[in-house]
C-alpha positions as CSV (number, residue, x, y, z in Angstrom):
1,M,-10.9,-8.2,-12.2
2,A,-14.8,-8.3,-11.9
3,V,-15.4,-6.1,-8.9
4,F,-13.2,-4.1,-6.9
5,D,-12.9,-4.7,-3.3
6,D,-14.3,-2.8,-0.3
7,E,-11.4,-0.1,0.0
8,L,-13.0,1.7,-3.1
9,A,-16.6,1.5,-1.5
10,Q,-15.2,3.1,1.6
11,I,-13.5,5.7,-0.1
12,V,-16.5,6.7,-2.0
13,A,-18.7,6.1,1.2
14,D,-16.5,8.5,3.2
15,L,-16.9,11.3,0.6
16,N,-19.3,13.5,2.5
17,R,-17.4,13.2,5.6
18,V,-14.2,14.7,4.2
19,A,-13.5,18.3,5.8
20,P,-13.9,20.9,3.1
21,G,-10.4,22.0,2.0
22,S,-9.4,25.6,1.9
23,R,-9.9,27.5,-1.5
24,Q,-8.6,30.4,-3.0
25,A,-10.9,33.6,-3.7
26,Q,-11.8,31.9,-6.9
27,Q,-15.7,32.5,-6.8
28,L,-16.2,28.7,-7.4
29,P,-18.8,26.6,-5.2
30,S,-17.2,25.0,-2.4
31,G,-15.7,21.5,-2.9
32,Q,-14.8,18.9,-0.2
33,G,-13.5,16.2,-2.4
34,T,-9.7,16.9,-3.2
35,A,-8.5,14.5,-0.6
36,T,-11.1,11.9,-1.5
37,L,-10.1,12.4,-5.3
38,D,-6.3,11.7,-4.4
39,Q,-7.5,8.6,-3.0
40,L,-9.4,7.4,-5.8
41,L,-6.3,8.3,-8.0
42,V,-3.8,6.1,-5.7
43,F,-6.5,3.3,-5.8
44,A,-6.6,3.4,-9.6
45,A,-2.7,3.5,-10.1
46,R,-2.5,0.5,-8.0
47,Q,-5.0,-1.4,-9.9
48,G,-3.4,-0.5,-13.4
49,A,-6.3,1.5,-14.4
50,S,-5.8,3.7,-17.4
51,D,-8.8,5.7,-16.9
52,V,-11.6,6.9,-13.9
53,L,-14.8,7.6,-14.6
54,L,-16.7,9.9,-12.4
55,I,-20.6,10.0,-13.2
56,S,-23.4,10.8,-11.1
57,G,-26.0,7.9,-10.6
58,V,-23.3,5.2,-11.1
59,P,-20.4,3.8,-9.1
60,V,-17.2,4.9,-9.7
61,S,-15.7,3.1,-12.7
62,M,-12.1,2.3,-14.0
63,R,-10.7,0.9,-17.2
64,V,-8.3,-1.6,-16.7
65,N,-6.6,-3.2,-19.9
66,G,-9.3,-1.4,-22.1
67,A,-12.2,-2.9,-20.2
68,L,-14.5,-0.8,-18.0
69,T,-15.0,-2.1,-14.4
70,P,-17.2,-0.8,-12.0
71,A,-16.7,-0.5,-8.5
72,A,-18.4,-2.2,-5.7
73,G,-19.8,0.7,-3.4
74,P,-22.6,3.4,-3.6
75,A,-23.5,5.1,-6.7
76,L,-22.1,8.8,-7.0
77,T,-24.4,11.6,-6.4
78,A,-24.6,14.9,-8.1
79,E,-23.1,16.4,-5.0
80,D,-20.4,13.6,-5.1
81,T,-19.0,14.5,-8.6
82,R,-18.8,18.2,-7.9
83,N,-17.3,17.9,-4.7
84,L,-14.6,15.5,-6.7
85,L,-14.2,17.6,-9.8
86,L,-14.4,21.3,-9.0
87,P,-11.1,21.7,-6.9
88,L,-9.4,20.7,-10.1
89,L,-10.4,23.8,-11.9
90,V,-8.6,27.1,-11.7
91,P,-10.8,30.1,-12.4
92,K,-10.2,30.3,-16.1
93,Q,-11.0,26.7,-16.6
94,Y,-14.3,27.0,-14.4
95,Q,-15.1,29.9,-16.7
96,D,-14.5,28.1,-19.9
97,L,-16.9,25.0,-18.0
98,Q,-19.8,27.2,-17.5
99,Q,-19.5,28.6,-21.2
100,N,-18.5,25.4,-23.2
101,K,-20.1,23.1,-20.8
102,S,-16.8,21.2,-21.1
103,V,-13.3,21.7,-20.2
104,D,-10.0,19.5,-20.7
105,L,-7.0,20.0,-18.4
106,C,-4.1,18.1,-17.1
107,F,-3.0,18.3,-13.4
108,T,-0.4,16.7,-11.2
109,R,-0.8,15.1,-7.8
110,E,2.8,15.1,-5.8
111,G,3.7,11.4,-5.0
112,I,0.7,10.2,-7.2
113,G,1.3,11.2,-10.9
114,R,0.3,13.1,-13.4
115,F,-3.3,13.2,-15.0
116,R,-5.5,14.4,-17.8
117,A,-9.1,15.2,-17.5
118,N,-12.1,16.1,-19.1
119,V,-14.7,17.6,-17.1
120,H,-18.4,18.1,-18.5
121,H,-22.1,18.2,-18.1
122,Q,-24.6,15.3,-18.3
123,R,-28.0,15.3,-17.6
124,G,-27.9,18.2,-15.8
125,T,-25.0,17.1,-13.6
126,L,-21.0,17.4,-13.6
127,A,-19.4,14.5,-14.8
128,G,-15.7,13.6,-15.4
129,S,-13.1,11.4,-17.2
130,I,-9.7,11.3,-15.6
131,R,-6.9,9.5,-17.7
132,L,-3.6,8.5,-15.7
133,L,-0.5,9.5,-17.7
134,P,2.7,7.5,-17.2
135,D,5.3,8.3,-14.6
136,K,7.8,8.8,-17.5
137,I,7.9,9.3,-21.3
138,P,7.5,5.9,-23.2
139,T,9.6,4.5,-25.5
140,L,8.8,3.0,-29.0
141,E,9.9,-0.3,-27.6
142,S,7.9,-0.1,-24.5
143,L,4.8,0.7,-26.4
144,H,5.6,-2.5,-28.6
145,L,5.5,-0.1,-31.9
146,P,7.3,-1.5,-34.9
147,A,11.1,-0.2,-35.9
148,T,9.8,1.5,-39.1
149,L,8.6,4.2,-36.7
150,R,12.3,4.8,-35.4
151,R,13.2,5.4,-38.9
152,L,10.6,8.0,-39.6
153,A,11.6,10.0,-36.5
154,E,15.1,10.1,-38.4
155,S,13.3,12.3,-41.3
156,R,13.9,16.1,-41.4
157,Q,10.7,17.3,-43.6
158,G,7.2,16.1,-44.1
159,L,4.1,15.4,-42.2
160,I,3.5,12.3,-40.0
161,L,-0.2,11.3,-38.9
162,I,-0.9,9.2,-36.1
163,T,-4.6,8.2,-36.1
164,G,-7.0,6.0,-34.5
165,P,-10.0,6.3,-32.1
166,T,-10.0,7.9,-28.8
167,G,-7.6,6.0,-26.1
168,C,-5.6,4.2,-28.8
169,G,-2.4,5.5,-27.7
170,K,-1.9,8.4,-30.1
171,S,-0.5,10.7,-27.7
172,S,1.9,8.4,-26.0
173,T,3.3,7.2,-29.6
174,L,3.7,11.1,-30.4
175,A,5.6,11.5,-26.9
176,A,7.8,8.5,-27.9
177,L,8.8,10.0,-31.1
178,V,9.2,13.3,-29.7
179,D,11.8,12.0,-27.0
180,L,13.5,10.0,-29.6
181,I,14.3,13.0,-31.6
182,N,15.0,15.1,-28.3
183,A,17.6,12.3,-27.2
184,Q,19.3,12.0,-30.8
185,R,19.2,15.5,-32.4
186,R,20.1,19.1,-31.7
187,N,17.0,20.4,-32.9
188,H,14.3,23.4,-31.9
189,I,11.1,21.1,-31.0
190,V,7.9,23.1,-30.2
191,T,4.8,21.2,-29.4
192,I,1.3,22.7,-29.6
193,E,-1.3,20.8,-27.1
194,D,-4.7,21.0,-25.5
195,P,-3.9,20.4,-22.9
196,I,0.1,19.5,-22.5
197,E,0.1,15.7,-21.5
198,F,3.9,14.9,-21.1
199,M,6.5,17.0,-20.2
200,H,9.6,17.1,-22.2
201,A,13.0,18.2,-20.5
202,N,15.5,19.7,-22.8
203,R,18.2,16.8,-23.7
204,S,20.1,17.1,-27.1
205,S,17.3,19.3,-28.5
206,I,15.3,22.3,-27.0
207,V,11.8,21.7,-26.3
208,E,9.3,24.5,-26.0
209,Q,5.7,23.4,-25.2
210,I,2.9,25.7,-26.0
211,E,-0.6,25.0,-24.3
212,V,-3.6,26.1,-26.0
213,G,-5.8,28.5,-24.0
214,T,-2.8,29.3,-21.6
215,D,0.0,30.3,-23.8
216,S,-2.1,30.8,-27.3
217,P,-5.6,31.2,-28.3
218,D,-5.7,28.3,-30.7
219,F,-3.8,25.8,-32.8
220,A,-3.7,27.7,-36.1
221,S,-2.5,30.8,-34.8
222,S,0.1,29.0,-32.5
223,V,1.3,27.2,-35.9
224,R,1.6,30.3,-37.7
225,G,3.5,32.0,-34.7
226,I,5.9,29.1,-34.6
227,L,7.0,29.2,-38.1
228,R,8.8,32.8,-37.4
229,Q,10.6,30.8,-34.5
230,T,13.0,28.7,-36.4
231,P,11.6,25.3,-35.3
232,D,12.9,22.1,-36.5
233,V,10.3,19.8,-35.3
234,I,6.6,20.8,-34.6
235,L,3.9,18.6,-32.7
236,V,0.3,19.8,-33.5
237,G,-2.0,17.7,-30.9
238,E,-4.7,17.7,-33.2
239,M,-5.6,19.0,-36.7
240,R,-9.4,20.4,-35.8
241,D,-10.2,22.9,-38.6
242,P,-9.4,24.0,-41.9
243,E,-7.2,26.8,-40.8
244,T,-5.2,24.7,-38.7
245,I,-4.8,21.7,-41.7
246,A,-3.7,23.9,-44.0
247,T,-1.2,25.6,-41.9
248,V,0.4,22.3,-40.8
249,L,0.4,21.3,-44.5
250,T,2.7,24.5,-45.5
251,A,4.7,23.9,-42.6
252,A,5.4,20.3,-43.7
253,E,6.1,21.5,-47.2
254,T,8.6,24.2,-46.1
255,G,11.4,22.1,-44.4
256,H,10.0,21.3,-41.1
257,L,9.1,17.9,-39.5
258,V,5.5,17.7,-38.5
259,L,3.6,15.4,-36.4
260,S,-0.2,15.2,-35.8
261,T,-3.1,13.3,-35.2
262,L,-6.6,12.8,-36.7
263,H,-9.6,10.5,-35.6
264,T,-9.7,8.1,-38.8
265,N,-9.4,4.6,-38.9
266,D,-6.7,4.2,-41.7
267,A,-4.8,6.0,-44.1
268,A,-7.1,6.3,-46.8
269,Q,-9.7,7.7,-44.3
270,S,-7.1,10.4,-43.3
271,V,-6.6,11.8,-46.8
272,S,-10.7,11.9,-47.4
273,R,-10.8,13.6,-43.7
274,I,-8.4,16.3,-44.5
275,L,-10.0,17.0,-47.9
276,D,-13.5,16.9,-46.7
277,S,-12.5,20.1,-44.2
278,F,-12.2,22.2,-47.3
279,P,-14.9,23.5,-49.9
280,A,-14.9,21.4,-52.7
281,G,-13.3,24.1,-55.1
282,N,-10.1,23.9,-52.6
283,Q,-9.8,20.5,-52.6
284,P,-7.5,20.0,-55.9
285,Q,-5.0,22.1,-54.3
286,I,-5.2,20.7,-51.0
287,R,-4.9,17.3,-52.7
288,Q,-1.9,18.6,-54.2
289,Q,-0.3,19.8,-51.0
290,I,-1.0,16.3,-49.3
291,S,0.8,14.6,-52.1
292,L,3.8,16.4,-51.5
293,A,3.8,17.1,-47.6
294,L,2.6,13.6,-46.2
295,L,5.5,11.5,-45.0
296,A,3.3,8.7,-43.5
297,V,0.4,7.8,-41.7
298,I,0.3,5.3,-38.7
299,A,-3.3,4.1,-37.7
300,Q,-3.3,2.3,-34.5
301,Q,-5.6,0.5,-32.1
302,L,-4.8,-1.1,-28.9
303,I,-6.0,-5.1,-28.5
304,P,-6.5,-6.9,-25.3
305,S,-3.5,-9.6,-24.8
306,T,-4.2,-13.3,-24.6
307,N,-3.9,-13.0,-20.7
308,D,-5.9,-10.0,-20.3
309,R,-2.8,-8.1,-18.6
310,E,-1.8,-5.8,-21.0
311,R,-2.6,-4.4,-24.5
312,Y,-0.8,-4.5,-27.9
313,P,-0.9,-1.9,-30.7
314,A,-2.1,-3.5,-33.8
315,V,-0.5,-0.6,-36.5
316,E,-1.3,0.2,-40.0
317,I,1.7,2.1,-41.5
318,M,1.4,4.0,-45.0
319,I,4.8,5.1,-46.2
320,A,4.2,8.4,-48.7
321,T,6.3,6.4,-51.4
322,H,6.4,7.9,-55.2
323,A,3.5,5.3,-56.1
324,V,1.4,6.6,-52.9
325,R,2.1,10.2,-53.7
326,N,0.7,9.8,-57.3
327,L,-2.4,7.9,-56.1
328,I,-3.3,10.7,-53.7
329,R,-2.5,13.3,-56.4
330,R,-4.7,11.8,-58.9
331,G,-7.7,10.9,-56.4
332,E,-7.1,7.1,-56.5
333,D,-7.4,7.0,-52.9
334,H,-9.6,3.6,-53.0
335,Q,-6.4,2.2,-54.3
336,I,-4.3,3.2,-51.3
337,H,-5.1,0.3,-49.4
338,S,-3.7,-2.2,-51.9
339,A,-0.3,-0.1,-52.1
340,I,0.2,-0.6,-48.4
341,G,-0.7,-4.5,-48.5
342,T,2.2,-4.6,-51.4
343,G,4.4,-2.3,-49.6
344,R,6.3,-4.3,-47.0
345,A,9.5,-3.7,-48.4
346,D,9.3,0.2,-48.0
347,G,8.2,-0.5,-44.3
348,M,4.2,-0.8,-44.8
349,I,2.0,-2.9,-43.3
350,T,-2.4,-3.2,-43.3
351,M,-4.2,-3.3,-40.2
352,E,-5.3,-7.0,-41.1
353,Q,-1.5,-8.0,-41.6
354,S,-0.6,-6.4,-38.3
355,L,-3.5,-8.2,-36.2
356,A,-2.5,-11.3,-38.2
357,E,0.9,-11.1,-36.8
358,L,-0.2,-10.6,-33.6
359,V,-2.2,-13.6,-33.5
360,N,0.4,-15.7,-35.2
361,A,2.9,-14.5,-32.6
362,G,0.3,-15.7,-29.7
363,K,0.0,-12.1,-28.3
364,I,-3.6,-11.6,-29.0
365,S,-6.5,-14.0,-29.6
366,R,-8.3,-15.0,-32.9
367,D,-11.5,-13.5,-31.6
368,A,-9.8,-10.2,-30.6
369,A,-8.3,-9.8,-34.0
370,L,-11.7,-10.6,-35.8
371,A,-13.5,-8.0,-33.6
372,H,-10.9,-5.0,-34.3
373,C,-10.4,-5.6,-38.0
374,F,-12.2,-3.4,-40.8
375,R,-11.7,-5.9,-43.6
376,L,-13.2,-9.4,-42.2
377,E,-12.4,-11.7,-45.2
378,E,-8.7,-10.1,-45.7
379,L,-8.1,-10.9,-42.1
380,R,-9.4,-14.5,-42.4
381,Q,-7.1,-15.0,-45.4
382,Y,-3.9,-13.7,-43.5
383,L,-4.8,-16.0,-40.5
384,H,-5.4,-19.1,-42.9
385,G,-1.8,-18.2,-44.5
């Protein structure tokens, strides 16, 4: 779809003619865009969009199957973006926006769906990115993820890291793993998120969900508090700082299954990123902790399919076997990739092997695989095999 139809253009053109909505006494600038934003979100859901971008000076844009698609219609003005975005914020979120110039939030529209948003400043104006969340928690099968992840979810102790760039499906993978545990085990599951994206109902397990900024001041203090609440499974939305990382490693060492994320491309980078968060003098101790606590690293990307109607995950999986733990302990991180490549019997796979399998199965094109690989010559060897 190169250009959207006239419906979206009409929605945007009508923006400033929407009657001002009633607002609570929040001391916020009045906004007129609530009804119009709902129309945009309905339209985006109908188009199968994953994201909506609202930026002053350009038309509304939507991401469909990973590709950013501009709308046919007028460019949004600074007033448009304010009218669309400010009504989303409660007073505390508005204060955070004023102080930090950016705020993350989730919101629900009855009959439309649940959404994650980032509202921020750019070029002196408000802008927003809105992610459309699935109606129900996805399964590993619906996400086309390998069976190895199901086996990992059966683990009782250790750290499972989901890594990859923004928008690669990390949150969906975490939600699917938590839902699988929730359905099959009588556990106490606690999630710490900023913000909460997927709402987990109690099934076989009891699930508590803590939102940073609302229920707790930060990730690190949340994890420390959780360790006194007899959890079995802990989800930490992101390991953002050394204190959180250290607390997560301790939790994973002391009898808990911990799930978390990092913005790294592969397993070796994940180990380096954790170590680089600490002063050089502390790194030997942290390296030892990683070698003991780490259970697996799953690095993923979403690749457009050959029919451009969906995306498939290319997934690198590193299992912390005895050999891998020794490599981490000895500081031989450069050999981790080779260990993954020869570890198929243990459920491991490199990103290049995963991309080649998707090409050979006809799910993605050769060009798409080449564009998303990290080791070009290695991928070419697998494609020729």
